[in-house]
N, C-alpha and C positions, 0 to 999 in steps of 0.2 A: 493692320497693326492692332493688337488687343492690349488695352491698358489694364494693368493689374492693380493700380493704386486705388484703395478704398479708404477714405478718411473715416475717423470715428463719427458715428451718427450724431448729429447735433453740433459737431465742432464748427468753428468758423469756416474752415476750409470746405467742409461738407455743405454748409449753408450757402456759401458762395457758388459752388459748383451746381447745386440744385437750382439756385436762382437763375443762373445762366441757361441751364437746360430748359427750364419752364418758360422763362420770360424773355430771354435775350440770347438765343443760341448763336446768332451771327454778329452780335454787338460787342463793342469794346467799352469798358467803363473805367473811370478813375476810382481810386480807393474811397474818396469822399462819396461818390455816387453809389458805390457798393454798400458803404455803411448806411447811407440814407435809405436805400432799398430794403436793407435787412433790419432797420431800426436799431443799429448798434451804437448810436451816438457818435462822438468825435474821437474815437480811439483809433490808434494806428494798427491796422490789421495786416500791414505788409508782411511781417514775419510769418504769419499764418498762411500766406499764399506762396511762400518759398518752396515748400515740398510739392504742392500740386504743379508748380511751374517746372521743377526738376523732373517730376514723374511724367511730364508731357500732357497733363490734363488741361492746364491753363497755359496761355502764351502771354508774354509781357512785352509791350512795346515801350522802348526807352523814350524819354522826352526828346522832342525836336523843337527847333525854333518856332514852328507853326503851332505846336501843342506842347507846352512846357511841363505837362503832367504825365506820369507813367500810366499806361492803359493796360487793363487786363481783359482777357476774353477766353472763350473755349478754343482749344486747338482743333484742327481738322479731325484728328483721330478721336477726340472726345465727342465731337459732334456726330461723327459716324457711329460711335458706340452707344452713346447715351440718348441722343435725340430720336424721338419716334419718327419712323419713315412713313410717308403717305402710302396707303395701300390701294391697289387697283381693285375695284369692285366689279364682279361679274354681272353683266346686264343681259337678261334674256331677250331673245328676238321678239319684237312686238307682234301680237296676233292681229289678224284683220278685224275691222270694226263690226263684224257681223254679230258678235256676242255683246250683250250689255256689259258695260264697264262696271266692275266691282270697286267699291271704295277701298282705297289703299289702307292697309293696316298701319296703325301708328307704331313706330319703332321706338322702344324705350332705350335711351342712352345709358350706358353703365355709369354709375356714380363714381367719380374719382375723388378719393380722399387725399388731402394734402399730407406731405411728409410731416411727422411730428417734429416740432422745433422747441427745444428747451428754452424756458424763460426764467427770470428771477434767479433764485439761488442755484437751481440746476444749471442754468446757462453759465453762471460764474464758475461752477465746478467743471463744466465742459471746457471753458476757457483755460482754467488751471491745468487740466489734462493736456490740452494742446500745447501750452507753454512748457510743460514737463517733457512732452515729446520732442520739442525743439531743443531743449537742453540735452536730452538723451542723444539726439542726432549729433550735436556738437561734441559731446563727450565720448560717445562710443562709435559714432559713424554709422549707426544702423538703427532701425526701428525694432520694437519688441516683436512685431510680426515676422521680421526677417532675421531675427537673432537665432542662430542654430544651436542654442543650449538644449541639453537633454531635460526630460521631465524632472529627474532627480535634482538637477542644477536649479531649475525654476523653483522647485519646492524649497531648496536650501535658501535661495534668495528671499522667498516669501517669509520663511521662518525667521531669518535674520532681521527683516523689516518689522516683524511682529515683536521681536525682542527690543528693537529700538523704540517701537511705539509704547511698549510697557514702561521703558525707562522715562520717556517723555511724560506719560500719564502720571507716574509716581512723582516726578519732579513737580508737575503742576499741582498735584494734591498737596504736596509738602508746602508749596508756596501759599496755597489757600489756607492750610492749617496755621502757618505763621501769622497770617493776617487775622485769623480768628482769635489766637492767643493774645495778640497785641490789643484787641478790643476787650478782652476778658471773656470768661465763660458765660454761656447763655444761662439765664435764670431758669431753673426748673419750675414747671407749673404744677401746683398741687391741685389735682382734680377734685379731691374730696372737699377741700376748702371752697372751691368755686361752687360745687353743688349745694353746700350749706348756705352760701350767701345769696343763692337765687331766691327771689320773692315767691 
């Protein structure tokens, strides 16, 4: 079974999946443990895990009398698809000891770079995008990726959003102008007078 779900890079869902793939592919963790591992503070990330659970990437174990907290972990399909599989290395047959043994060559291991994770303002923007996605799923029942609109329809949507943005910007500018008028006009600086007064 091939999973087609791919969350936004840097989103909370993406960070959770990458963490399980790298550090705990067979483990189950509570929301609190996930937040602690990703340094996300004490926020409730359960809504961001809903789509990965629905898409079959994560599994959720409901609370039981033995464990009163909900647990999350990678599904079998996700482990099979995302986790690296051990490779069998071909070994040559050992030669007789008649020849002098050569020193084994040192094998340099490839350097693996960690996936970039947004922090600070960018992390908050990613979080806002994830929240907007959840609102869109509730309102329209589909993600942008799976929405079958034509290119013309997407451009029309973007154009209308730009018009709304222009209205919001103009309203904000007018609000700033009202505050400036209430305080009175700024005094104009006479540069020639300043030059003459210099010692």
